[in-house]
MIKOLPA-279811 format. One record per residue (C-alpha): residue in one letter; x, y, z. Coordinates in steps of 0.25 Angstrom, whole numbers, plus 2048, in hexadecimal, padded with zeros to 3 digits. Each point is the difference from the previous one (the first is absolute). Example, Ala and Ser with C-alpha at 12.3 -4.5 7.8 and 13.67 -1.06 7.14 Angstrom:
BEGIN
A8317EE81F/S80680E7FE/
***
This chain:
BEGIN
MDD3E56237/A7F77FD7F5/A80280E7FA/A80F7FE801/G8007F37F9/T7F88057F5/E80980C7FE/T80C7F6801/G7FA7F77F5/T7FE80C7F7/E80E804802/V8057F27FC/L7F78007F4/A80680E7FC/A80E7FA802/F7FD7F47F7/V7FA8097F5/R80D809800/D8097F37FF/F7F87FB7F4/V7FE80D7F9/S80F804802/G8047F27F9/Q8077FB80C/Q7F77F4804/D7F77FA7F6/G7FC7F680A/R7F880A808/A7F47FE7F6/A7FE7F2806/E80180580E/V7F680B7FD/A7F67F67FA/A8027F780C/G7FC80C809/V7F48037F8/K7FC7F1800/D8017FF80F/G7F980D803/R80C808805/W7FD80A7F4/T7F58047F7/V8028037F1/L7FB80E803/Q80B80280A/L80A7FB7F5/V7FB80A7F6/E80180B80B/A80F7FB803/L8028017F1/G7FB80E7FE/F80E807800/C8057F77F4/L7F37FF7F8/E8008107FF/N80F8007FE/T8058077F3/D80A7F57FD/P7F97F57F7/R8097F6806/T7FC80380E/R7F18007FC/G8027F37F9/R8077F980C/G7F4805809/I7F67FA7F6/Q8087F37FF/L7FF7FE80F/L7F1802800/S7FE7F77F4/Q8097F5806/V7F880180D/L7F38007F9/L8047F37F8/Q8017F980D/C7F4806807/Y7F58037F6/S7F77F7806/L7FF80880D/L7FC80D7F9/Q7F2806803/E7F78057F4/K80280E803/E8107FE801/V8007FA7F3/L7F880B7FA/H80A80B805/L80C7F77FC/V7FA7FE7F2/L7FE80F7FE/F80E803805/Y8077F67F7/E7F88047F4/S80580F802/R80E7FA801/L7FF7FA7F2/Q80380E7FB/D80D801808/H80E7FF7FB/H8037F37F8/L80A7FB80C/V7F37FF809/I7F77F97F6/P8057F1803/S7FD80280F/V7F38067FD/L7FC7F47F7/Q8047F680B/G7F780780A/L7F58007F6/R8027F17FE/A7FF7FE80F/L7F3808800/S7FA7F87F4/M8007F4809/C7F880680B/E7F27FA802/V7FA80D806/L8038087F3/S7F480A7FE/P7F87FE7F3/G8068097F6/L80E801805/A8057F47F7/V7FB8087F3/S80680D806/V80E7F9802/L8017FA7F2/K7FB80D7FA/A80B808807/I80B7F57FB/F7FB8017F2/Q80080F800/E80D803808/V8097F47FE/H8087FD7F3/V8017F1804/Q80A7FC7F5/S80A80A805/L8017F980D/M8097F5805/Q7FC7F17FE/L7FC7FF80F/D7F880C800/R7F97FC7F3/H7FD7F3807/T7FA80880C/V7F68077F6/Y7FC7F27FA/S7FE7FB80E/I7F780C804/I7F77FD7F4/T8007F1803/N7FC80380E/F7F48097FD/M7FB7F77F4/S8007F580B/T7F880780A/R7F980C7F9/E7FC7FB7F3/E7F2807800/E80780D803/L80A7FF7F5/K7F57FC7F6/G7F980D803/L80C8077F9/G7FC7F97F3/A80A8007F5/N80880B807/F8067F5809/T8047F87F4/F80680C7F9/G80880380D/F8067F2801/I8048017F2/Q80880C803/V8067F980C/M8047F47F8/D8048067F3/G80F7FE7FE/E8027F680B/K80C7F77FE/D8037F880D/P7FB7F2800/R7FD80080F/N7F780C7FD/L7FA7FA7F3/L7FB7F4807/V7F880980A/A7FB8097F4/F7FC7F47F8/Q7F87FB80B/I7F980E802/V7FC8007F1/R7FA7F2802/D7F880580C/L7FC80C7F8/I7FA7F77F6/A7FB7F4808/K7F980980A/D7F98087F5/Y80680E803/A7FC80A7F6/L80B8017F4/G7F880A7F9/P8078067F4/F80D7FB805/V8007F27FB/E80A8027F5/E80980880A/L7FF7F480A/F8037F67F5/E80C8087FB/V80680280E/T8007F1802/S8027FA7F2/C80D8087FE/Y8077F5809/F7FC7F57F6/P8097F87FD/V80680080E/D80F8007FE/F80480080F/T80C7F8804/P80280080F/P80E803805/P8097F5806/N7FD7FE80F/D7F38097FF/P7FB80180F/H7F28037FB/G7FE7F37F9/I7F88067F4/Q8017F77F4/R7FD8047F1/E7F47F6801/D7FA80780B/L7FF80D7F8/I7FB7F87F4/L7F57FA807/S7FC80C807/L8008097F3/R7F97F57F8/A7F580080B/V7FE80F7FE/L7FF7FF7F1/A7F67F5800/S7F880680B/T7F68087F8/P7FA7FF7F2/Q801810800/F80F7FE7FD/A7FC7F87F3/E7FE80C7F7/T80D806804/A8077F37FE/C8067F77F5/C7F68007F5/A80180F7FD/I8107FE7FF/Y8037F27FB/G7FF7FB7F2/Q7FB7F37FA/K80E7FA802/E80080180F/L7F17FC801/Q8007F47F6/E8047F680B/F7F680480A/L7F38037F7/P7F97F3802/S80280180F/L7FC80E800/W7F37FE7F8/S7FD7F4809/S80180880D/L7F980C7FA/R7F47F77FB/R7FF7F980D/E80080D808/V7F58067F8/F7F77F37FF/Q8017FE80F/T80380D808/A7F5807808/S80880C800/E7FD80B7F6/K80D806803/I8087F47FD/E7F87FE7F3/M80280E7FB/E80F7FE802/C8017F37F9/L7F88067F4/A80A80C800/A80C7F6800/L7FA7F87F4/H7FD80D7F9/A80F804802/L8057F27FC/S7F88017F3/A80580E7FD/C80E7FC803/L7FF7F47F6/S7F98097F6/R80C80A800/S80A7F57FD/V8068017F2/L7FF7F37F9/S80C7FA7F8/S7FE7F77F5/D8057F4808/S7FA80380E/E7F37FA805/D7F4809801/L7FE80080F/L7F4809800/D7F87F77F7/S8037F4808/F7FD80780D/L7F38057FB/S7FD7F27FB/S8027FB80E/I7F680B805/L7F67FC7F6/Q8017F2802/D7FE80180F/C7F580B800/R7F87FF7F3/H7F87F3804/H7FB80680D/L7F880A7F8/C7F87F47FB/E7FD7FA80D/P7F17FF803/D80280480F/M80880C7FC/K8087FE80D/L80E8047FA/V7FB8097F5/W80380E807/P80E7FC805/S8037FA7F2/A7FB80D7F9/K808809809/L80D7F87FD/L7FD8007F1/Q7FD80F800/A80D803808/A8087F97F6/A7F88067F4/G80280F805/A80F7FF800/S8028037F1/L7F98007F3/R8067F37FC/T7FB7F980D/Y7F38067FE/H7FE7FB7F2/R8067F2804/I7F67FE80B/T7F38077FA/R8027F77F4/S7FD7F4809/V7F780680A/L7F68097FA/P7F97F67F7/L7FF7F780C/L7F980A808/L7F68047F5/E7FD7F17FF/Q7FE7FE80F/Y7F780D801/T7F77F97F5/K8007F3808/H7FC80580D/M7F2805802/Q80080580E/S80280F801/S80A7FF80C/Q8097F77F8/R7FF8097F3/R80480B809/T80C7F9805/I8047FD7F2/L7FD80E7FA/E80880680C/M80C7F87FB/L7FE8047F2/L7FF80E805/G80E7FF806/F8067FC7F3/L7F980B7F9/E80680A80A/L80E7FB7FC/Q7FD8027F1/Q7FD80F804/K80E800807/W8067FD7F2/G7F880A7F8/H7FD7FE7F1/V8067F47FA/E8007FB7F1/E7F57F77FC/D8097F47FD/E80680080E/S7F3802808/T7F97F4805/L7F5809805/L7FD8057F2/S7FF7F27FB/L7F57FD80A/Q7F980D7FF/A7F27FA7FD/P7FF7F680B/V80680A80A/C7F580A7FD/S7F67F6800/V8047FB80E/V80080F805/F7F38047FA/S7F97F3806/A80580480E/L7F980E7FE/L7F37F87FE/D8027F780C/P7F680280B/S80C7FF80A/V80480E804/Q80E7FC804/L8027F97F2/Q7FB80D7F9/L80A808808/V80C7F87FB/G7FA8007F2/I800810801/K80E800804/A8047F77F5/L7F88087F6/T80780D804/I80E7F97FE/L7FC7FB7F2/G7FB80D7FC/S80E806804/L8077F77F7/Q8028077F3/G7F97FA7F4/F7FA7F4808/L7F18037FF/S7F98027F3/S7F680A7FD/S7F57F6802/D8067FC80D/L80080E805/E7F18017FD/L7FE7F4809/V80980780A/V7F780C800/D7F37F8801/H8057F880C/L80580C807/I7F38087FE/R7F87F4805/L8097FD80C/A80180F804/L7F18037FF/H7F87F3802/E8097F7808/E7F97FF80E/D80D7FF808/S80780D802/Q80E7FA7FF/S7FF7FB7F2/S7F980E7FC/E80C808806/A80A7F77FA/A7FA8017F2/M80080F801/E80F800804/A8037F77F5/A7F98097F6/G80880C806/S80D7F87FE/L7FD7FC7F1/A7FA80D7FB/P80D8077FE/T8057F47F7/Y7F38007F8/P7FA80E801/K7F87FF7F3/V7FA7F3804/F7FB80580E/S7FC80E7FB/G7F97FB7F4/C7F97F3807/M80080180F/V7FD80F802/P7F48007F7/R7FA7F4807/L80280580E/E7FA80D7FC/E7F47F97FA/E7FE7F880D/L80180D808/Q7F58077F8/S7F77F47FF/E7F2800806/R7FE7F3806/E7F47F9806/E8077FA80C/N7FE80580E/Y80780D804/H80B7F9808/N8057F77F5/H7FF80C7F6/H80880880A/S80A7F6802/L8027FE7F1/Q80280F7FF/Q80A80080B/R8087F57F9/C7FF8087F2/L80680C807/Q80B7F8806/A8037F97F3/L80180D7F8/A80A80580A/A8087F3800/V8028007F1/S80480E7FF/T80F7FD800/H8048067F3/T7FD80E7FB/S7F87FC7F4/I7F77F8809/V7FF80C80A/K7FB8097F5/E7F47F57FE/T7FD7FD80F/V80180E806/P7F48067F7/V7F87F4804/L80280280F/L7FD80F7FF/Q7F47FD7F8/H7FB7F780B/L80380B80A/Q7F880B7F8/K7F47F77FF/V7FF80080F/Q80280F801/K7F58027F6/G7F77F8807/T7FD7F67F5/E8047F4809/A7FC80080F/R80D7FB807/N80480080E/T80D805806/Q8087F37FE/D7FD8017F1/M80780E800/V80B7FB809/S8037F47F7/V8018097F3/C80A808808/Q8087F4805/S8017FB7F1/L80580E7FC/H80A80080B/R8067F37FB/V8018057F2/A80780C805/L80A7F8807/Q8037F77F4/C80280C7F8/Q80A807808/Q80D7FA7FA/D7FB8047F2/A80180F7FD/E7F67FF7F5/G7F67F8807/C80280880D/W7FD80E7F9/Y7F47FA7F8/F7FA7FB80D/H80280D807/Q7FB8097F6/T7F47F77FD/V7FC7FB80E/V80380C809/P7F780B7F9/C7F57F57FE/L8007FD80F/L80080F804/A7F58037F6/V7F77F5806/A80380580E/V7FE80F7FD/Q7F37FC7F9/A7FB7F880C/A80480C809/M7F780A7F9/P7F4805808/E7F67FB7F6/S8067F2801/T8037FD80E/H7F27FC804/T8007F47F5/L8047F2804/P80C7FF7F6/A80680D805/K7FE7FC80E/T8077F37FE/L80C8067F8/L80280A80B/E8007F680B/E80E800808/E8027F17FC/V7FF8047F1/L80980C801/A80A7F8808/A8007F67F5/M80380B7F6/I80C806807/P80A7F47FD/V7FB8007F2/I80480F7FE/S80D7FE808/A8057F47F9/A7FD8077F3/T80880C804/T80D7FB808/H8077FB7F3/L7FE80C7F7/S80C8077FA/P80180E806/E7FC8067F3/L7F37F97FF/A7FD80180E/A8028107FF/Q7F67FF7F4/S7F67F9808/V80280880D/S7FD80D7F8/H7F27FB7FE/V7FC7F980D/V80480B80A/P7F880B7F8/L7F47F6800/F800801810/L80480E802/D7F98077F5/G7F67F67FB/E8077FF7F2/V7F97F47FA/S8038017F2/F80A7F47FF/L7F57F7806/P7FA7F67F5/Q7F2805805/N80280E803/S7F18067FF/F7FC80080E/P7F4808805/C80880880A/S80E803805/F8097F7807/Q80580780D/P8057F580A/F80780B808/G7F3809801/D7F780280C/G7F27FB801/E7F97F3804/C7FC7FE7F1/L80F7FE7FD/E8037F580A/A8007F57F5/Q80A8087F8/R80980280C/C8017F1802/L8077FF7F2/V80C806806/A8047F1802/L8027FF7F1/L80980D800/M8087FA80B/A8027F37F8/F8058087F4/V80980B806/C8067F780B/S8057F67F6/L80780A7F7/P80F7FF7FF/R80780A809/N8068087F5/V7F28037FA/A7FC80E803/I7F2802805/P7F980C7FB/Q7FA80A80A/Q8067F780B/E7FF80A80B/R7F28037FD/L7FD7F1800/L8077FE80D/R7F880B807/E7F27FB7FA/L8047F1805/L80480680E/A7F3807801/L7F87F47FC/G8077F7809/C7FD80980C/S7F28047FD/C7F97F47F9/N7F57F8808/C8027F47F8/P80B7F7806/F8037F97F2/T80280E7F9/A80880680C/T8097F4800/T8038007F1/A80280F800/A80A7FE80C/K8077F57F9/C8018087F3/F80680C807/A80A7F7807/G8047F97F3/L80380D7FA/V80780680C/N8097F3800/K8058037F2/H80080F801/P80E8067FE/A80680680D/G80080F801/Q7F880C804/Q7F37FB7F9/L8007F3807/T80380780D/E7F48097FF/I7F67F67FC/L8047F780C/Q7FF80C809/L7F28037FB/A7FD7F1802/V80580080E/N7F880C804/R7F37FA7FA/M8027F3807/E80480680E/A7F38097FF/S7F77F47FD/L8077F780A/T7FE80980B/E7F1800800/G7F47FF7F7/P7F87F67F8/R80B7FC7F6/R80B7FB809/M8007F27FA/Q8028067F2/A80C808805/L8067F4807/T7FF7F87F3/L80780C7F8/L80A80080B/L8037F17FF/W8028017F1/V80880C7FF/T8097FB80B/K8027F37F8/A8038087F4/L80B807807/V8057F4808/L8037F97F3/R80980B7FB/Y80780380D/H7FA80E800/P80480880C/L7F2804803/S7FC7F1802/S8057FF80E/C7F880C804/L7F37FA7FA/T8037F3807/D80180680D/K7F28067FE/L7FB7F27FD/L8077FB80D/G7F980B808/L7F37FC7FA/L8017F2806/G7FC80680D/D7F48057FA/T7F47F8805/E7F88037F3/L80B7FF7F5/G80A7F7808/P7FB7F37FA/A8008057F2/A80D807802/A8067F2805/D7FA7F97F4/G80780B7F7/F80E7FB804/S7FD7F37F7/L7FD80A7F5/L80D807802/M8087F37FF/A7F87F77F7/E8018007F0/S7F58087FB/P7F97F97F4/D7FC80D7F7/V80980B804/L80E803807/H8077F37FB/K80B7FE7F6/G7F77FA7F5/C7FA80E7FF/H80D807800/A7FF80580F/D80D805807/V8027F4809/R80D7FF808/I8057F2802/M80280180F/F7F4808804/R7FA7F6809/Q80D7FE808/R80180F801/F7F2802805/F8027F580A/T80D806806/D7FA80E801/N7F27FC805/V7FF7F3808/P80880680C/K7F580B800/L7F57F67FF/V8067F880C/Q80180D808/G7F28047FD/F7FB7F2804/H80680180E/G7FB80E802/A7F27FE7FA/G7F37FE808/P7F97F2800/D7F58057F6/V80A8027F5/K80C7F7803/A7FA7F67F5/N80280B7F6/Y80F800802/L8017F1800/K7F87FF7F3/S80980A7FA/L80D7F9804/S7FA7F37FB/H7FD8067F2/V80E8057FF/L8077F3805/N7F77F87F6/H8068077F4/L80E801805/P80A7F77F8/K8017F4809/P810800802/V7FF80E805/L7F47FC809/V8087F4806/T80C80A804/E7F6809808/L7F87F4806/P80680080E/T7FC80F803/L7F27FE7FA/L7FC7F2804/S7FA80480D/L7F780A7FA/L7FC7F67F5/L7FC7F680B/E7F880B807/A7F98037F3/L7FB7F2800/S7F880380D/C7F980C7F9/S7F17FE7FD/D8018077F2/R7FF7F47F6/V8088097F6/V80B80180A/Q8007F1803/L8007FC7F1/S80B80A7FD/T8087FB80B/L7FE7F17FD/S8048027F2/C80D808804/L8047F580A/H7FD7F47F7/P80D8027F7/L80880480C/L7FD7F2806/L8067FA7F4/E80C80A7FE/A80480380E/P7FD7F4808/Q80B80280A/I7FB80E804/M7F27FB800/S8037F4809/L80380980B/H7F1804801/V7FB7F27FD/D7F780080D/T7F980D7FC/L7FF7FD7F1/V7F97F2803/T7F680680A/K7FC80C7F7/F7FF7F77F3/L7F77F6807/N7F780B806/L7FE8067F2/T7FC7F37FA/S7F3802807/S7FE80E7FA/P7F28047FB/T8078047F3/M8037F57F6/A80C8077FA/V80680280E/R7FE7F1803/I8067FC7F3/A80C809802/A8027FB80F/L8007F27FB/R80A8037F5/C80980680B/A7FE7F4809/H8057F77F4/A80C8097FE/L8047FF80E/T8057F27FD/S80B8067F8/L80680480E/P80A7F7806/T7FA7F3804/T80680080E/V7F980D803/L7F27FB7FB/L7FF7F3806/P7FB80480E/Y7F48077F9/K7FD7F47F7/G7F57FA808/R7F980D803/V8008057F1/I7FB7F37FB/R7F480080A/A7FD80F7FD/L8007FD7F1/A7F67F5801/K7F580B802/P8028077F2/L7FF7F27F9/D7F1802802/D7FF80E7FC/K7F48037F7/K8098067F5/R8087F77F7/L80C8097FE/V80280080F/R7FF7F1801/K80A7FE7F5/E80A809807/A7FE7F980E/V8027F37F9/A80D8047FA/A80580780D/R7FC7F5809/G8077F57F7/E80D808801/W7FF80080F/F7FD7F1801/L80D7FE7F8/L808809809/G80C7F8805/S7FE7F47F8/P80C7F97F9/G8048057F3/R7F980E802/
***
């Protein structure tokens, strides 16, 4: 009997569905809903009964079927289970692409589902994205548009954190929905949504102006309700609602009145506007509000400055500025200096509006600031006053050169210089730093500093750069010298450079440490001031002379001395790059000199001496590489070709005639055999720096021979440094090599050599290094052979000897290389190479992991972590669901590199994909807390940062873990490492605040 009853019930439901869909009895919807409520039928049975019409080719039939389902859901949504809601949401989202006749019923169904409490995390965002993408809302009828606004309102009430996860995209989507709305019933709801967007601090991003425009277009409200309007909406309702929107955020200020209105419209409101702005700036604790108030004052002043004065009109600007001065000027003189900064900011906001406002305010304020500086003796007070003065000096910079009779600043030249110079002599470092900034600005003002002032400037900068104990002041002085040198090249090349050279060469009686520190600063200062070609021609010989002293052994120096000279030369090279004359001078002066010094040190007769040993150390050669590279990348093709015609023959044929010191005791043969030539072979690093930095259209002489020599050296050399630089040089050349038969042949030769060496023998590691660099060179340019070489690397992950190094090599493939194979050195780098590598190889890595033995599984996890770490985060987020379980497994790996790499990969995902990550919160909490006790400090720090980032997940998901996490994070508070303790405090603090009001 029970079965018969069920069958009968199903038949009744089917009959009711047919009656409704055919249009005969609309009342059947209420009867079906009542049946679902009392348990006669389930929603699943209703969907099954609707099957014939939901798949019907007639859109009207489909629409009636969905209409019935939606009307039932509107009455029964509270009875739905979580899984039912999930399937219904997916069904309705797919129907948003259906015929336009179906869409109204689909939206009603989504409105019902938007009220479900059991809606899974992420579905609200999914629904809104679908609506924003698939529905042109303003083409719908009024009621259907109102339905969309209701869906948005429901989700904003119950799923606020999820929607905020969309960032400014949610705001943009809503703007598209609202744009063009005309019905007052819908506008009241839309205005409330805008108010909530602002009041609840949703991200507006770059769409502030668009949001303002889409609402402000209704101002002024001209709605008149029709007679006997059943909706009861009055014009005053719309006015109040719109006014609340326009007054809800200062972010609308810059798009509002002042930029459009003139003084006629503003005149009546100026006193009250100024009073309100002043009050907010004086009293607010919000930087945001203060910033918007200052922007509004600036706009008001600019508006009044633009107004054309007629002979009989009042000068509103002058009276407005007088009010500002009257209310702010006296605060600059108060002993407690309580309102000094708010007053100064208001004055500067007005002064920056126009040249006229600048003159009017500085005439009154600058003499007062100079007087106050003299009156106050404490360094902290002087610093405050000088910072205010600095703000006005920066505004003078904005207006550029002005005539003498107009400029207040020029009339105060002597006292201004006196104040700035006194700040440079003050023992307070913070006051010195402000003084250096002010000095830089004064020097940029044409004609402001006299020749005697400039001599004092040089004196102060040298003293601060070389002898000031605090490194901040020293570095700031060097930066200032670099900024001022192009304006006064003769002063700096004639006065500063000789004095720095004298300090560098002086023999002092101080202890070695002090003398060493002074020389370091001299080298840095010489580089910093080299910002004009005429100065570069003075400083470069000084730096090279110092280098040659070390090479000749006249001064015993350690490795750091050599590195310091190279670092200074590198800075000069970078500063020369945008000037063709300076770039070529530096290249043809420095590159041959560095090569000559290195070749001399590599001669068999020299290698046993201390200076030569120092110069040939890997650290020193590594410091020379960026110098040569930076000196080469910006050469014109013609000059580069001229240089390459000398450098390549030097390495291939020992042709030394172009070197400045070319009388060497024996030949230079870096590609020759024999232990005595090992020192010469390591200089291939300098060849790499040069040839791999050349523009792609520069032909390299004897390139095929050079490639073969590099290949042989990379595979056979016992020195890891030399073998690696040879491999990098080979890869850099291959990356730029034109496609064709020659490239194919040299690559085949390389593959053969690598395969033979990888199979067996003592040089497997050298072969792997070469394989990695050649693979990278080809991956970057999308060469067809890259997939074959990548497969070889994947195969090596299962090798017990080379597997860990091969896994680390995946970081090399994906990361930016500092010296070769990057865009700065003209490498062929395709824009999406990382995404393509990910798509082609991550499935193979996952498959390899699942099939690997326990002793090599870590290699696959490490490789995967390296690839994911360098993938653009938006791409990674889309792939996250399929890879997250593997990443979580990687956290259990004992390899600290795998742990670190995985943690650094997960950290941004916690912030950018909180909904997906929250599905695994239990595992994440457990893994992160376990790793906070890792023996490796870096792992502990990374785990604590991830535990901190967990707080970006929805609060409701985290609250069950709050007590456990807080207890666990108490232990790292006592960690022996300060950096660990710092991260623990930050993370634990956030967990303490979890769930508190206002968070």
